[in-house]
N, C-alpha and C positions, 0 to 999 in steps of 0.2 A: 738224403738217406732216410729210411724209415724202418721201423721195427714191426714185424708181424708175428704175433704169438699164436694165433689160431688161423686155420684155413678151412673154408667151407667147401664141401664136396659138390660144387656146382660148376656148370660150364662158364658162368659169369666170373669165375676166378681170374680169368685172363686180364680183366680190366683192373684188377688190383695190382698188376705187376708192371705198370707203366711208370717207373721212376727212373731217375738218372742212374742210380745204383741201389742195391738192396743190402740190408744188414739185418739178420735175424739172430737173436740170441736164444739159446736153449733155456729150459726151465730153471737151470741152475746158474745160468750166465746172465750178463746184462750188457747192453750197448753193443757197439760194433767192434770193440777191441777186448782183449782178454789177457791182461798181465797175469803171468803164472808164477808159481813158486815151487820149489822142489818138494815142499811139505804139503801143498794143497792138492786138490783133485786135478787130474790131467785135463787139458783143454785141447779140443780138436777143432780146427778151423776148416770149414768146407768152402771152397772157392769155385763156384760154377763159372761157366763161360759166358752166360748171359741170363738176365732175369725176365725175358719176355715169354718164356715157356713154363708151364706148371710142372713139366717133367722133373726139373731139378728140385722142386719142393717135395716131390715124392721120394727122390733119392735122399734128401735131407731127413725125411721121415724115417727112413731106414737107419740113417746115421744116428738120429736121436734115440731110436728104439734100442740100438746096441749100446749107445752111450749111457742111457738110463740104467741099463742092466749092470754096468760097472761103475757108475757114479762119476762119469766124466762130464765136463762142461762142453758145450758146442757153440760155435759161431758160424753164421752163414753170410757170405759176401758174394756179390756178383755184379759185373758191369751191366749197363743197360742193353748192350748189343754185343754180339759175338765179334764184331769188328773192332771193339774197343780193347785191343790187345795191350796197349800201354797201361790202361786202367787196371787190367788184371795183373800185370807185372807188378804194379804198385801195391796191389792188395797182398800179393805174396811177400813182397818186401816188408810190408807193415806187419804181417803175421810173424815174420822172422824177428823183427824188432820187438814185438810183443812177447816173444819167447813162448809161443804156444808149443805144445808137446807133439803135435802131429798135424799134417796138412793133407786133406783130401782135395785133389785138384782135377777140374775138368779143363784141360788146357785148350785155349782158343787157337793155339798154334803149336805144332810138334817141336818147332825149333826155337821160337821167340821166348818161350818160358823155360828153356833149359838152364840158362844162367841163374835165374831166380830159384829154380828147384835145386840146383847144385849148391847155391848159397844156403838154402835151408838145410840141406844134408850136411854141409860143412859146420853149421851151427848145432848139429845134433838133432835136427827135426826131420823125421822121416816123411817122405812125400809119397802118397799113393795116387796114381793117375786113374781116373774113371771115365768111362764113356768115350774119351779120345786119348790117344797115347802121346807120350813125349819121346823124342829121339834119345834122350838120356836124362838122368837126374831123378827118376822115380824108382821106388823099391819094387813095384809091380804095376800092372795095368789090368783093370777089371772092367769088362764090358761084354756085350753080346758080340759074337763074331760077325761084324757088320757086313762084310763082303759076302759071306755065305748066306746070311739072312736076306740081303737084298737080291741075291741071285735067285732065292726061292720065291720072292715076290715077283720077280720078272717072269719066271716059269709059269706061275699062276696066271699072271696077266696075259701073257702071250697065248696061253691055251684058251682063255676066255675070248680073246680076240680072233680065234681061229688060226693063229700062227701067221697071219698076214696083215699088213698095214704099217703105218708109221707110228713111232712112239717118241715121246719127249720126256725130259727129266727137268723137274724144278727142284734143285738142291738148295740147301740153306747156307752152305759154306764149302769152299774148297781150301780153306786154311786149316781145317781140322782133319785129323786122320779119319774120323767117323764119316764126315761128309765125302771125303775122297773115296773111301772104301764102299760106301753105299752106291755112289755113282758107278764105280768100277764093277761092283757086283751085279748091278742091274744091267749094265751093258754086256757083261759076260753071260748072264742068263738069257738075254735077248739074242746073243750070237748063236745060240743053239737052234734058232728059228730063222732060217734064211729069208723067209718072207716078211720078217719084221725089219723095217728100215728106220734108222735114227733120223729124227727130224729136228733135234736141237736141244740145247741145255740152257737153262736160265738159273740165276742165283737170286733167291728171295731174301737172303739175309735173316731168315727166320721170321719174316714179317708177313702176316696173313694177307694184308691188303696188297702188298707187292706181289705175292704169289697169285692172287686173284687177277690182278692186272696183267701179269705175264701170261696167265692161262688164256685170258681174253685175246691177247695179241696172237698167241699161238693158234687159237682156233679161227681167228679172223684170217690169218695167213694161210692156214691149211684146215679148212672145215672137214676134211676127211680124216683127220688125226684119230687114231684108234685107241691109243694108250697114253696116259700121262701118269708119271710117278712123282709124288711129293715125298721128298726124302727125309722130312721130319714132320712133327706134328703141325707146326705153323704152316709149312709149305703145303701139306696135304689138305689142311682146312681151307686154304685159299683156293686150291684147285677144285675141291669139292663144291665150294660155294659158287664159283664161276660156272661150273658145269650145271649145277642145279638151276641157276638163274637163266641159263640158256636152254633149259629143258633138254639137255643132251645126255642125260644119264643112261639112256638106252643106246646111245651111239658111241660114247667114249668110256673105256674101261679106266676108271680112276683107282689107283692103289697108293698106299701110303706107308709111313713108318712112324712108330711110337704109339699110335692108337690111343690118344688121350680121350677124355670124356666127350669132347666135341666130335672127334672122329668116330667114336662108337655110335653116336646118333646118326651120322651119315651112313655108317655101315648098315645099321638096322633099316634105314630107309632105302638102301640099295644104290644110293648115289656114289658112295665109296664102296667098291667091290671087295676090298680087303685092305688090311693094314697089319704091319708086323708089330706085335706087342713085345716090349722089352720087360725087364724085371728091375725097375729102378729102386724099389724098396730093398730087394735082395742085394743089389749093387752097393747101396749105401751101407747096409748092415755088414756085408763082407769086407768093405773097405775099413771099417772100424776093427774088425777082427784081424785084418792084415796089419793094422797099426799095432795092435796088441802083440802080435807075433814079432813085429820089428822091435818093439820095446823089450821083448824077452830075448832078443839077440838071434832070432831064427831067420834063416834065409828064405826068401819068398820066391815063388815061381815067377818067371818073366811075364806070364800072362795067365789070368784067371777068368775063364768064360762064365757067363751067367745065362740062364735059359731065355728062350724067345718062343713066340707062338704066333702063327698067322691066323688072325681072326677075320672071317669073311661074312658076307651077307647071307650065306647059307649055314655057317656053323656057329654063329654067335650065341645060339641058345644051347649048344652042347655043353656037357659038364667040363670038358677040357677048356673051352673058351671062357665059361663062367668063372672057373678057377683062376685062369690067367688074368682076366679082367679084374677080378677081385683083388689079386695081388697088386695089380697096377694102381687101382684107385684107392687102395688102403693108405696111400700116402696122404690123401685128403682127409680120410676119416679117422686115421690113427688106429 
């Protein structure tokens, strides 16, 4: 376990995230646990699905921003990999034992975390699901409409490819609703182009090197592959790096999701033709506001969408893209 109090806005940030699990305390909190009392400030625990991506540090920045406004304490926990579902279940259980006032959860499974979420709710601790949903047990679900957004990425990629050729998907997980919806949305988008044929699906586990190796294998097997979709930041980075090493950026349309700082660099160079930007800072901020509404006894909507924006190698310098990128990377810079 380690505590990180500040985060630099550099692509090298990824190397700071390679720990067995991560625990970040907010400026008014300390350590990885937060015993609370009815008279003290409220404590919010953010439990992400994995610590290998800087995306969730950006969401946490939004959480801290809202928490600071109202004087709440914050705690950040995450297992080392999205596949460590039992570790995440244990983190939720610990948060319940610590009697935190609210939990913001990125569930690594829509079903496996239900019992833990229900236990929190039974203890009077509201649970807000973000990025991926739960089948039951959360007050609301806050995210981009993943399926719709991925469908838009597919349309863009298919048109760049001339509507003909084979495409492949490197997803990060099919245990999360976001991973499933992004795959489904991309396939639905491609279905509108009869000339685009599905060539295969690989699961990277959100590991850049795995996505890189999977891309190499796909291109060796089918050198005529026209489109590859990396369904999250780590997957897209691996695909882009593999294509760049093979000097295939003019042959293969690489598209991604999340568009972190590393992805933006590949977009600007044209290796990555486009990536879907989310709004993680807004997501985190809105999750805190949802907790405030829950504490006030208000009923929340089942789903709350947040904005998304497709940034491409042609539009990255437009004001719309600059604004979207600025919102995204503000999680690094505060």
